[in-house]
MDAnalysis code that builds the backbone (N, CA, C; Angstrom):
import MDAnalysis as mda
import numpy as np

u = mda.Universe.empty(513, n_residues=171, atom_resindex=np.repeat(np.arange(171), 3), trajectory=True)
u.add_TopologyAttr("name", ["N", "CA", "C"] * 171)
u.add_TopologyAttr("resid", np.arange(1, 172))
u.add_TopologyAttr("resname", ["MET", "LEU", "ILE", "TYR", "ASN", "ILE", "MET", "ALA", "ARG", "LEU", "LEU", "ASP", "TYR", "PRO", "ASP", "GLU", "GLU", "LEU", "MET", "GLU", "ASN", "LEU", "PRO", "GLU", "ILE", "ILE", "ASP", "ALA", "ILE", "LYS", "GLN", "ASP", "ASP", "ALA", "ILE", "GLY", "PRO", "GLN", "GLU", "GLN", "GLU", "ASP", "LEU", "LEU", "ASN", "LEU", "ILE", "SER", "TRP", "ILE", "ASN", "MET", "HIS", "ASP", "LEU", "THR", "GLY", "LEU", "GLN", "SER", "GLN", "TYR", "VAL", "GLN", "THR", "PHE", "ASP", "MET", "VAL", "PRO", "GLU", "HIS", "ASP", "LEU", "HIS", "LEU", "THR", "HIS", "HIS", "LEU", "PHE", "GLY", "ASP", "ASP", "ARG", "GLY", "ARG", "GLY", "PRO", "ALA", "LEU", "ILE", "ASP", "LEU", "SER", "GLU", "TYR", "TYR", "LYS", "ALA", "SER", "GLY", "LEU", "GLU", "VAL", "GLU", "GLY", "LYS", "GLU", "ILE", "PRO", "ASP", "PHE", "LEU", "PRO", "LEU", "ILE", "LEU", "GLU", "TYR", "VAL", "SER", "THR", "LEU", "ASP", "ASP", "LEU", "GLN", "ALA", "ARG", "VAL", "PHE", "LEU", "GLY", "ASP", "ALA", "SER", "LYS", "VAL", "LEU", "LYS", "VAL", "ILE", "GLY", "ASP", "ASN", "LEU", "GLU", "LYS", "ALA", "GLU", "SER", "PRO", "TYR", "ALA", "ARG", "ILE", "LEU", "ARG", "ILE", "VAL", "GLU", "ASN", "ARG", "GLY", "HIS", "LEU", "ALA", "GLN", "ALA", "ALA"])
u.atoms.positions = np.array([
    [124.878, 43.948, -57.664],
    [126.117, 43.235, -58.039],
    [127.074, 43.474, -57.408],
    [128.237, 42.526, -56.501],
    [128.766, 42.502, -55.559],
    [129.714, 43.405, -55.542],
    [130.186, 43.909, -56.404],
    [131.157, 45.090, -56.824],
    [130.835, 46.468, -56.127],
    [129.752, 46.840, -56.514],
    [129.032, 48.249, -55.679],
    [128.834, 47.738, -54.547],
    [128.850, 46.955, -53.613],
    [128.517, 46.778, -52.405],
    [130.152, 46.603, -51.458],
    [130.937, 45.855, -52.158],
    [132.104, 46.275, -52.221],
    [132.997, 47.708, -51.971],
    [132.506, 48.521, -52.858],
    [133.063, 49.786, -53.361],
    [132.246, 50.426, -52.160],
    [130.619, 50.571, -52.123],
    [130.164, 51.424, -51.057],
    [131.011, 51.162, -49.528],
    [131.321, 49.718, -49.433],
    [131.946, 49.458, -48.107],
    [133.472, 49.784, -47.908],
    [134.001, 49.935, -49.000],
    [135.710, 50.535, -49.211],
    [135.255, 52.160, -49.056],
    [134.329, 52.704, -49.566],
    [134.231, 53.629, -49.851],
    [133.382, 54.729, -48.422],
    [132.697, 54.006, -47.873],
    [132.234, 54.339, -46.519],
    [132.992, 54.672, -45.109],
    [132.923, 55.567, -44.106],
    [133.555, 55.940, -43.066],
    [133.992, 54.722, -42.361],
    [135.570, 54.462, -42.648],
    [135.991, 53.127, -41.646],
    [135.399, 52.683, -40.325],
    [135.407, 51.174, -40.351],
    [134.579, 50.799, -38.460],
    [135.603, 49.425, -38.631],
    [135.375, 49.090, -37.276],
    [136.049, 47.749, -36.990],
    [135.458, 46.957, -37.820],
    [134.402, 46.805, -38.421],
    [133.450, 45.783, -39.230],
    [134.062, 45.773, -40.314],
    [134.730, 46.588, -40.837],
    [135.553, 46.491, -41.901],
    [136.792, 46.158, -42.182],
    [137.290, 45.984, -41.245],
    [138.587, 45.622, -40.803],
    [138.649, 44.342, -40.654],
    [137.641, 43.836, -39.835],
    [137.368, 42.565, -39.428],
    [137.009, 41.621, -40.672],
    [136.119, 42.512, -42.004],
    [136.129, 41.416, -42.959],
    [136.816, 42.248, -44.080],
    [137.719, 42.275, -44.001],
    [139.013, 42.781, -44.705],
    [139.246, 41.011, -45.801],
    [139.700, 40.242, -45.291],
    [140.003, 38.797, -45.877],
    [138.569, 38.798, -46.397],
    [137.872, 38.719, -46.202],
    [136.912, 38.396, -46.944],
    [136.145, 39.020, -48.226],
    [136.441, 40.021, -47.597],
    [136.129, 40.938, -49.188],
    [137.069, 41.010, -50.009],
    [138.760, 40.060, -49.594],
    [139.789, 40.228, -50.812],
    [139.467, 39.155, -51.467],
    [138.859, 38.201, -51.023],
    [138.269, 36.521, -51.140],
    [137.343, 36.795, -52.383],
    [136.277, 37.976, -51.796],
    [135.032, 37.939, -52.547],
    [135.597, 38.566, -53.871],
    [136.741, 39.255, -53.747],
    [136.994, 40.235, -54.940],
    [137.855, 38.873, -56.368],
    [138.660, 38.129, -55.364],
    [139.284, 37.008, -56.622],
    [138.600, 36.287, -56.981],
    [137.008, 36.319, -56.517],
    [136.281, 34.811, -57.401],
    [135.405, 35.453, -58.152],
    [135.134, 36.494, -57.816],
    [133.720, 37.274, -58.356],
    [134.329, 37.765, -60.509],
    [133.447, 36.959, -60.899],
    [134.474, 37.122, -62.554],
    [133.729, 37.817, -62.967],
    [132.521, 39.156, -62.344],
    [132.184, 39.936, -63.055],
    [132.784, 41.116, -62.574],
    [133.359, 40.936, -62.091],
    [135.152, 42.149, -61.307],
    [135.976, 42.410, -61.966],
    [136.748, 43.064, -63.414],
    [137.413, 42.941, -64.384],
    [139.229, 42.865, -63.572],
    [140.171, 42.262, -64.705],
    [141.587, 42.109, -63.992],
    [142.238, 43.540, -63.419],
    [141.786, 45.015, -63.775],
    [142.090, 46.151, -63.939],
    [141.387, 46.166, -62.030],
    [140.084, 46.239, -62.353],
    [139.068, 46.546, -61.433],
    [139.819, 45.798, -60.072],
    [139.677, 44.224, -60.573],
    [140.283, 43.858, -59.334],
    [141.562, 44.442, -58.526],
    [142.866, 44.469, -59.359],
    [144.136, 45.231, -58.927],
    [143.729, 46.344, -58.128],
    [142.865, 47.500, -58.850],
    [142.619, 48.389, -57.944],
    [142.114, 48.366, -56.633],
    [141.323, 47.589, -56.261],
    [140.051, 47.335, -54.989],
    [141.416, 46.155, -54.516],
    [141.992, 45.955, -54.911],
    [143.362, 44.865, -53.710],
    [144.147, 45.924, -53.406],
    [144.528, 47.034, -54.363],
    [145.515, 47.854, -54.085],
    [145.494, 48.461, -52.752],
    [144.095, 49.274, -53.135],
    [143.317, 50.584, -51.688],
    [143.278, 49.494, -50.413],
    [142.908, 47.728, -50.916],
    [142.704, 47.197, -49.280],
    [144.309, 47.043, -49.081],
    [145.332, 46.989, -50.072],
    [146.579, 46.754, -49.368],
    [147.017, 48.246, -48.871],
    [146.383, 49.039, -49.117],
    [146.459, 50.489, -48.427],
    [146.006, 50.545, -47.110],
    [144.912, 50.024, -46.906],
    [144.080, 50.170, -45.959],
    [144.395, 49.496, -44.808],
    [144.858, 47.923, -44.993],
    [146.201, 47.211, -44.159],
    [147.099, 47.796, -43.985],
    [147.448, 48.792, -44.332],
    [148.842, 49.383, -43.565],
    [148.610, 50.577, -42.753],
    [147.247, 50.778, -42.013],
    [147.073, 51.646, -41.459],
    [146.379, 50.565, -39.892],
    [146.230, 51.630, -38.655],
    [145.118, 50.847, -37.661],
    [144.523, 51.831, -37.854],
    [143.301, 51.586, -37.265],
    [141.629, 51.965, -37.198],
    [141.731, 53.564, -37.421],
    [142.018, 53.759, -36.422],
    [142.153, 55.234, -35.674],
    [143.050, 56.002, -37.024],
    [144.444, 55.550, -37.471],
    [145.021, 56.186, -38.342],
    [143.672, 56.515, -39.453],
    [143.295, 54.942, -39.827],
    [142.460, 54.955, -41.472],
    [141.434, 56.092, -41.177],
    [140.792, 56.299, -40.254],
    [139.765, 57.025, -39.875],
    [139.917, 58.103, -39.910],
    [141.384, 58.943, -39.496],
    [141.904, 60.290, -39.756],
    [142.525, 60.856, -41.025],
    [142.412, 59.715, -41.839],
    [142.815, 59.532, -42.988],
    [141.799, 59.857, -44.219],
    [140.614, 59.167, -43.708],
    [139.260, 59.232, -44.075],
    [138.533, 61.059, -44.200],
    [138.887, 61.273, -43.128],
    [138.000, 62.482, -42.317],
    [138.945, 63.729, -43.562],
    [140.245, 63.551, -43.123],
    [141.216, 64.482, -44.482],
    [140.637, 64.398, -45.797],
    [140.418, 63.331, -46.224],
    [140.116, 63.052, -47.251],
    [138.703, 63.246, -47.725],
    [137.991, 63.304, -47.121],
    [136.853, 63.258, -47.509],
    [135.781, 64.487, -46.830],
    [135.926, 64.698, -45.474],
    [135.554, 65.473, -44.871],
    [136.077, 67.250, -44.721],
    [137.526, 67.070, -44.791],
    [137.927, 68.276, -45.183],
    [138.277, 69.238, -46.442],
    [138.143, 68.531, -47.420],
    [138.094, 68.886, -48.547],
    [136.618, 68.817, -49.546],
    [136.381, 70.185, -49.534],
    [135.202, 70.172, -49.927],
    [135.209, 69.802, -51.500],
    [136.056, 69.381, -52.233],
    [136.099, 68.929, -53.511],
    [136.490, 67.199, -53.932],
    [136.585, 66.805, -52.522],
    [136.430, 65.375, -52.354],
    [135.153, 64.821, -52.093],
    [133.913, 65.385, -51.853],
    [132.808, 65.086, -51.029],
    [132.522, 64.257, -51.725],
    [131.866, 63.274, -50.900],
    [131.217, 62.246, -51.794],
    [129.394, 62.345, -52.011],
    [129.092, 63.512, -51.470],
    [127.506, 63.379, -51.422],
    [127.799, 64.482, -52.875],
    [126.997, 63.528, -53.862],
    [127.431, 64.190, -55.199],
    [126.459, 65.243, -55.523],
    [125.211, 65.616, -55.122],
    [124.810, 67.033, -55.152],
    [125.652, 68.414, -54.858],
    [126.392, 67.811, -54.044],
    [127.510, 69.361, -53.193],
    [128.117, 69.630, -54.195],
    [128.698, 68.700, -55.115],
    [129.447, 68.864, -56.639],
    [127.915, 69.766, -57.629],
    [127.105, 69.791, -57.858],
    [126.337, 70.319, -59.059],
    [125.364, 71.776, -57.891],
    [125.346, 71.702, -56.987],
    [124.725, 72.548, -56.419],
    [125.599, 73.462, -55.481],
    [126.291, 72.979, -54.703],
    [126.973, 73.366, -53.420],
    [125.856, 73.318, -52.170],
    [125.844, 74.911, -51.547],
    [124.960, 74.881, -50.629],
    [123.411, 75.434, -51.021],
    [123.487, 75.422, -52.446],
    [122.443, 76.191, -52.760],
    [121.274, 75.607, -52.506],
    [119.888, 76.152, -52.405],
    [118.674, 75.574, -52.493],
    [118.047, 74.575, -53.521],
    [118.736, 74.609, -54.488],
    [118.532, 73.584, -55.846],
    [118.679, 71.998, -55.139],
    [119.245, 72.263, -54.036],
    [120.103, 70.710, -53.528],
    [119.044, 70.189, -52.514],
    [117.826, 70.808, -51.906],
    [117.164, 69.694, -51.413],
    [116.028, 69.181, -52.284],
    [115.539, 70.205, -53.536],
    [114.703, 69.406, -54.003],
    [115.397, 68.115, -54.945],
    [116.724, 67.904, -55.085],
    [117.484, 67.278, -55.579],
    [117.340, 66.060, -54.781],
    [117.726, 65.995, -53.668],
    [117.714, 65.246, -52.214],
    [116.531, 64.282, -51.920],
    [115.606, 65.303, -52.158],
    [114.146, 65.250, -52.294],
    [113.590, 63.287, -53.377],
    [114.042, 64.486, -54.361],
    [113.717, 63.294, -55.981],
    [114.317, 61.877, -55.458],
    [115.385, 62.267, -54.932],
    [116.229, 61.292, -55.217],
    [115.914, 59.971, -54.030],
    [115.423, 60.576, -53.064],
    [115.016, 59.839, -51.829],
    [113.611, 58.782, -52.383],
    [112.576, 59.916, -52.980],
    [111.756, 59.174, -53.266],
    [111.697, 58.552, -54.606],
    [112.804, 58.424, -55.722],
    [113.407, 57.439, -55.883],
    [113.521, 56.088, -55.584],
    [114.442, 56.174, -54.410],
    [114.649, 55.350, -53.586],
    [113.179, 54.358, -53.292],
    [112.847, 55.285, -52.426],
    [111.252, 54.600, -51.903],
    [110.873, 54.084, -53.023],
    [110.579, 54.609, -54.096],
    [109.805, 54.301, -55.512],
    [110.062, 52.308, -55.560],
    [111.726, 52.394, -55.361],
    [111.898, 51.013, -55.924],
    [111.894, 50.360, -54.797],
    [111.502, 50.544, -53.242],
    [111.478, 49.740, -52.394],
    [112.758, 49.733, -51.476],
    [113.640, 50.797, -51.529],
    [114.627, 50.915, -50.735],
    [114.403, 52.213, -49.570],
    [114.518, 51.675, -48.111],
    [114.113, 52.476, -47.666],
    [115.464, 53.104, -46.927],
    [115.769, 54.285, -46.757],
    [117.178, 54.733, -46.239],
    [117.102, 54.521, -44.623],
    [117.727, 54.692, -44.154],
    [117.607, 54.333, -42.920],
    [119.198, 55.187, -42.217],
    [118.900, 55.305, -40.936],
    [120.430, 56.232, -40.777],
    [120.483, 57.761, -41.096],
    [121.665, 58.065, -40.729],
    [121.132, 59.776, -40.732],
    [122.104, 60.332, -42.244],
    [122.203, 59.203, -42.829],
    [123.408, 59.712, -44.209],
    [122.209, 60.541, -45.008],
    [122.512, 61.043, -45.873],
    [121.464, 61.746, -47.010],
    [121.477, 60.891, -47.854],
    [120.618, 60.784, -49.304],
    [120.608, 60.106, -50.295],
    [121.796, 60.140, -51.508],
    [122.261, 61.198, -51.793],
    [123.326, 61.425, -52.511],
    [124.831, 61.211, -52.146],
    [124.891, 60.243, -51.036],
    [126.459, 60.143, -50.756],
    [126.794, 58.764, -51.155],
    [127.927, 58.680, -51.987],
    [128.189, 57.755, -53.000],
    [128.103, 56.568, -52.527],
    [128.438, 55.912, -51.082],
    [128.334, 54.607, -50.760],
    [127.036, 53.988, -50.455],
    [126.111, 55.242, -50.537],
    [124.532, 54.796, -50.362],
    [123.816, 54.449, -51.369],
    [124.535, 55.409, -52.425],
    [123.964, 54.894, -54.078],
    [124.711, 53.697, -54.395],
    [126.014, 53.370, -54.027],
    [126.798, 52.252, -55.113],
    [125.609, 50.890, -54.131],
    [125.218, 51.093, -53.114],
    [124.628, 50.288, -52.197],
    [123.195, 49.932, -52.448],
    [122.416, 50.901, -53.596],
    [121.165, 50.835, -54.338],
    [121.425, 49.968, -55.688],
    [122.697, 50.756, -56.048],
    [123.127, 50.029, -57.154],
    [123.314, 48.853, -57.414],
    [123.956, 48.237, -56.275],
    [123.886, 46.786, -56.184],
    [122.421, 45.846, -56.463],
    [121.618, 46.629, -55.953],
    [120.068, 45.691, -56.015],
    [119.811, 45.879, -57.767],
    [120.614, 46.721, -58.446],
    [120.128, 46.807, -60.078],
    [120.899, 45.261, -60.865],
    [120.382, 45.102, -61.972],
    [121.235, 44.384, -62.778],
    [122.140, 45.283, -63.642],
    [123.379, 44.679, -63.983],
    [123.801, 45.390, -64.614],
    [123.887, 45.898, -65.528],
    [122.922, 46.257, -66.437],
    [123.077, 47.652, -67.720],
    [122.076, 48.687, -66.705],
    [121.445, 48.456, -66.117],
    [120.434, 49.041, -65.281],
    [121.719, 49.893, -64.050],
    [122.434, 49.103, -63.753],
    [123.716, 49.939, -62.364],
    [124.516, 50.834, -63.612],
    [125.033, 50.106, -64.529],
    [125.632, 51.112, -65.342],
    [125.130, 52.640, -65.600],
    [123.297, 52.086, -66.364],
    [122.517, 53.433, -66.635],
    [122.693, 54.308, -65.629],
    [122.307, 53.829, -64.729],
    [121.797, 54.867, -63.276],
    [123.485, 55.671, -62.959],
    [124.599, 55.107, -63.245],
    [125.789, 55.551, -62.741],
    [126.350, 56.354, -64.045],
    [126.222, 56.461, -64.993],
    [126.215, 56.735, -66.189],
    [125.362, 58.714, -66.025],
    [124.285, 58.304, -65.474],
    [123.994, 59.814, -64.885],
    [124.631, 60.547, -64.352],
    [125.703, 59.890, -62.868],
    [125.975, 60.766, -62.718],
    [127.873, 60.609, -62.670],
    [127.858, 60.394, -64.011],
    [129.566, 60.062, -64.631],
    [130.153, 61.438, -64.653],
    [129.673, 62.884, -64.609],
    [130.316, 63.977, -64.595],
    [131.151, 64.148, -63.463],
    [130.073, 63.947, -62.478],
    [130.352, 64.495, -60.682],
    [131.007, 63.326, -60.466],
    [131.317, 62.144, -61.228],
    [132.020, 60.938, -60.742],
    [134.027, 61.178, -61.099],
    [133.094, 62.063, -62.237],
    [135.021, 62.110, -62.822],
    [135.589, 63.212, -61.965],
    [134.753, 64.470, -61.552],
    [135.565, 65.655, -61.049],
    [135.542, 65.081, -59.669],
    [135.218, 64.773, -59.034],
    [135.660, 63.978, -58.118],
    [137.178, 63.057, -57.786],
    [136.842, 62.083, -59.121],
    [138.220, 61.096, -59.223],
    [139.033, 62.118, -59.582],
    [139.168, 62.920, -60.596],
    [140.418, 64.441, -60.639],
    [140.709, 64.530, -59.485],
    [139.702, 64.865, -59.129],
    [140.577, 65.613, -57.546],
    [141.181, 64.950, -57.017],
    [140.630, 63.784, -56.930],
    [141.019, 62.658, -55.522],
    [142.562, 61.979, -56.102],
    [142.472, 61.903, -57.688],
    [144.211, 62.026, -58.139],
    [145.040, 62.872, -58.076],
    [144.580, 64.268, -57.889],
    [145.460, 65.282, -58.135],
    [146.023, 65.406, -56.934],
    [145.028, 64.582, -55.202],
    [145.455, 64.712, -53.890],
    [146.412, 63.551, -53.636],
    [146.348, 62.450, -55.024],
    [147.260, 61.096, -54.861],
    [146.555, 60.263, -53.444],
    [145.416, 60.462, -54.020],
    [144.385, 59.445, -52.767],
    [144.737, 58.144, -53.554],
    [144.288, 57.201, -52.595],
    [143.957, 55.993, -52.648],
    [142.618, 55.364, -53.221],
    [141.724, 56.025, -52.441],
    [140.533, 55.984, -52.828],
    [140.246, 56.427, -54.496],
    [140.741, 57.152, -55.219],
    [140.804, 58.156, -56.706],
    [139.952, 56.859, -57.481],
    [140.882, 55.620, -57.370],
    [140.923, 54.323, -57.919],
    [139.295, 53.798, -58.417],
    [138.676, 53.806, -56.898],
    [137.347, 53.241, -57.137],
    [136.440, 54.594, -57.468],
    [136.571, 55.446, -57.842],
    [135.952, 56.641, -58.202],
    [136.024, 56.249, -59.814],
    [137.445, 55.885, -60.108],
    [137.468, 55.824, -61.720],
    [136.629, 54.033, -61.947],
    [136.498, 53.182, -61.037],
    [135.887, 51.973, -61.850],
    [134.362, 52.442, -61.387],
    [133.909, 53.228, -60.738],
    [132.421, 53.844, -60.737],
    [132.075, 54.548, -61.598],
    [133.041, 55.497, -62.041],
    [132.974, 55.965, -63.204],
    [133.461, 55.382, -64.500],
    [134.185, 54.553, -64.702],
    [133.912, 53.781, -66.306],
    [132.915, 53.316, -66.389],
    [132.131, 52.276, -65.236],
    [131.560, 51.075, -65.331],
    [129.907, 52.443, -65.866],
    [129.817, 53.536, -65.344],
    [128.573, 54.453, -66.219],
    [129.186, 55.023, -67.344],
    [130.343, 54.797, -67.469],
    [130.728, 55.324, -69.316],
    [130.292, 54.581, -70.231],
    [130.524, 53.385, -69.849],
    [130.248, 52.060, -70.616],
    [128.749, 51.768, -71.042],
    [127.826, 52.254, -70.011],
    [126.115, 52.423, -69.973],
    [126.001, 53.473, -71.622],
    [126.978, 54.778, -71.317],
    [126.426, 55.311, -72.365],
    [127.615, 55.045, -73.496],
    [128.308, 54.576, -73.647],
    [128.919, 53.843, -75.064],
    [127.755, 53.320, -76.061],
    [126.799, 52.462, -74.654],
    [126.226, 51.036, -75.746],
    [124.932, 51.695, -76.163],
])
């Protein structure tokens, strides 16, 4: 589903490609009927905020938000295990799950990075995506709460992801 690709891109480290593709992302958000009105508004507000920065300033904001504050870390197992040895097996299990689903994780990112998870979820049908995210809803809520306390514009994306997971748990 397109919304998950969009959120993955907006939550990933900003680069020139993101900045160049913002007009197309805006068009996609406005044209996708699967994106609810509140989700659409939240995504477009974040893009407006992104557009107020040059790339270097945006990258600095991103690092300050996600890399310098452990409570905002987008690596989900960090919030469950910290640096505990239990984190390793969880990461291996997630990697194996991806492989069994036909997804090869490329690059240097570890498998619990939320933008990577969202890319995977975008390959699922809506119910499967919501169920998969429902399994992570407690962690997503914690990160979203922390981002809201910090008044981060990224908090709304976490709320969208969290809410989509909650809908599966309610069904």
